[in-house]
C-alpha positions as CSV (number, residue, x, y, z in Angstrom):
1,X,180.7,83.7,31.8
2,X,181.2,82.8,36.0
3,X,182.0,85.4,37.8
4,X,185.4,83.4,37.8
5,X,186.3,83.8,34.3
6,X,184.5,87.4,34.5
7,X,187.6,88.7,36.5
8,X,190.0,88.2,33.9
9,X,188.2,91.5,32.1
10,X,188.9,93.4,34.2
11,X,190.6,96.4,31.0
12,X,194.1,95.9,32.5
13,X,196.8,94.8,30.3
14,X,194.9,95.0,26.8
15,X,192.3,92.6,28.3
16,X,188.4,94.2,27.4
17,X,186.7,95.9,30.3
18,X,183.3,94.0,31.3
19,X,181.0,95.0,34.1
20,X,178.2,92.3,35.3
21,X,174.5,93.9,35.7
22,X,171.5,91.7,36.9
23,X,172.8,88.7,35.5
24,X,173.8,90.5,32.3
25,X,177.5,90.6,31.1
26,X,178.2,94.6,29.3
27,X,181.3,95.7,27.6
28,X,182.4,99.1,28.3
29,X,185.6,98.8,27.3
30,X,185.2,101.9,24.2
31,X,183.9,104.2,27.6
32,X,185.9,107.0,28.2
33,X,184.2,106.5,31.9
34,X,185.7,102.9,32.2
35,X,189.7,103.7,31.1
36,X,191.8,101.3,32.5
37,X,189.0,99.2,33.8
38,X,188.1,101.7,36.7
39,X,185.0,104.1,36.7
40,X,185.8,106.7,38.8
41,X,187.8,105.9,41.6
42,X,184.5,103.5,42.9
43,X,184.2,100.8,41.0
44,X,186.4,98.2,38.6
45,X,185.3,96.7,35.9
46,X,185.7,92.7,35.9
47,X,183.2,92.7,38.5
48,X,179.3,92.3,39.6
49,X,178.2,95.7,39.9
50,X,174.7,94.7,40.8
51,X,174.2,96.1,44.0
52,X,176.5,99.1,43.7
53,X,174.5,100.3,40.3
54,X,171.9,100.8,42.5
55,X,173.6,103.3,44.7
56,X,174.7,104.9,41.0
57,X,174.2,108.8,40.6
58,X,172.3,107.7,36.5
59,X,169.7,105.4,35.8
60,X,170.4,101.6,34.7
61,X,169.5,102.3,31.0
62,X,173.0,104.4,31.3
63,X,174.4,100.6,31.4
64,X,172.4,99.3,29.2
65,X,173.9,101.4,25.7
66,X,176.7,99.2,26.2
67,X,177.1,95.7,24.0
68,X,175.8,92.8,26.0
69,X,178.8,90.3,25.6
70,X,176.9,87.4,27.9
71,X,175.5,86.4,30.9
72,X,176.7,85.4,34.6
73,X,176.3,82.3,35.5
74,X,175.5,82.1,39.3
75,X,176.8,78.8,40.3
76,X,174.8,77.1,42.8
77,X,176.2,75.7,45.6
78,X,175.8,72.2,46.7
79,X,173.6,72.2,48.9
80,X,175.4,71.1,52.8
81,X,174.6,67.9,54.2
82,X,172.0,67.6,57.4
83,X,173.3,65.0,60.1
84,X,170.8,62.1,60.6
85,X,169.8,61.9,63.8
86,X,171.5,58.3,63.9
87,X,174.3,60.1,63.1
88,X,174.0,62.8,66.1
89,X,173.0,59.4,68.6
90,X,176.4,57.8,68.0
91,X,178.2,60.9,68.2
92,X,176.7,61.9,71.5
93,X,176.9,57.8,73.1
94,X,181.0,58.2,71.8
95,X,181.3,61.9,73.2
96,X,179.5,60.5,76.8
97,X,181.2,56.9,76.4
98,X,184.6,59.3,76.7
99,X,183.5,61.4,79.0
100,X,182.7,59.3,81.4
101,X,185.8,57.6,81.1
102,X,187.9,59.8,81.7
103,X,186.6,61.5,84.7
């Protein structure tokens, strides 16, 4: 499941409440601590809570008690293409030509 798909499972309007921690997606729907997808007004279902859990007052094993419903896919962004030296040289020449023309 992607992060965009996970956001749909926010515990509101009849949706289950799912949270991701370290790329594992847990179903917290049946927990009274996650009513309506809200955990103590600090965390919301439908999100990756990996970083937040590091600061939580409880241990990681608490979240690991919930049923696992999937894995969070990490979509890698396509690397940006680097400009070649030829492209840079051409752009510099055009810029120089424009500067000389309008001076």
